[in-house]
N, C-alpha and C positions, 0 to 999 in steps of 0.2 A: 242956656245950653245952645249951642250953635244949630243952625238948620241942617247941617250935614250929619250932626250926631242924632238929631230927631228923625231923619230919613233913614238913617242906618237902624236905629231902634224900631221904627215902624216896620221896616223890612224884616228884622229879626222876629217881630211879633207873628207876621205872616208865615215865616219859616217855621217858628215854633208850632204853629197850628197844623202844618203839614206833618211834622214829626209826631204830634199828638195822634192824629189820625192813623199814621202808620203804627204807633204803639197800640192804639185801639184794635186795629185789624190783627196784630200780632197776639194780642191777649184772646181776641176771639178765636183765632186758629188754634190756640191751645185748649180751648173750651170743648169738652167732648160732646156737648149737645150741639154746637155749631158744626163741629166736625161731622157729626152724625147726620144732621139735617140738611145743611147747606153744602158742605164740600163733598161728602160721600152721596147724600141723598139727592140733592139737586144738580150739583155740577157733574156728578159721575153717573149714579144710576138712572136718574131721570133723563139725562143726555143719551145714554146708551138705549133706553127704552124708545125714546123718540127716533133714534137712528133705525132701530128694528122696524118700528112703524113706518118710517119713511120708505123702506125697501118692500114693506108688505103690500101685497096686492089688495088687501082689505082697505087701505088707507090712501089710495090714489085719487080720490075725488078732490076737487078744487078747496073745499073747505077744510078738509083734513091736511092737505098739503100746506095751505096757509097757516093753519094752526101749528103744525109741526115745525114749519120754518120760523114762525115767530117765537116759539118756545126755545128752539135751538139758538136763535139769535140772543134771547135773553140770558141763557146760560153763558154764551160767548161774551156777552157784554159785562155780565158779573165777573167773570174770570179776568177780563182785560182790566176792569176797574180795581180789582184786587191787586194785580200786577202793576198797575200805574201807580197806586198808593204806596206800594213797596219801593218801586223805583224812585218816586218823588220824594219819599221819606229819607232814603239814603242820600239823594241829592242835597236835601234839606239840611241834613247833619253836616255835610261838608260845607255849605253855604253858612250854616250858623257859625261855624268855627272861624270861617274868613270873616264874617261880619263882626265878631267879637274883636278879632284882632284889628280890623279897620276902625271900630269904634274906639278902642284904646289909642290908636295913633291919632285919631281925630281929637281925643280928649286931651291928649298931651300937647297938641298944637294950640290949644285955647289959652 
């Protein structure tokens, strides 16, 4: 097998892992416990509670402000990660198809 084909196949394996992670997230997103605990509980209800605390006069000391900012940041990071996984998975699907075609052409040249 040529080095070009080996490189293409290594790239395809990395791409397949990205698609697998996206598939995992899609399965989780359909799971009622995940929806209830993470998507609704953490990403929505917890975040809304933190925003309410952020504007409350009872939570204006430095320790509470720091805690609230850290928690809001955590919610944001998780949501960004999930969006990134979705986007990267979609791009990986396109890349995988292109890599399959490229591999076929490379194999024909051998």
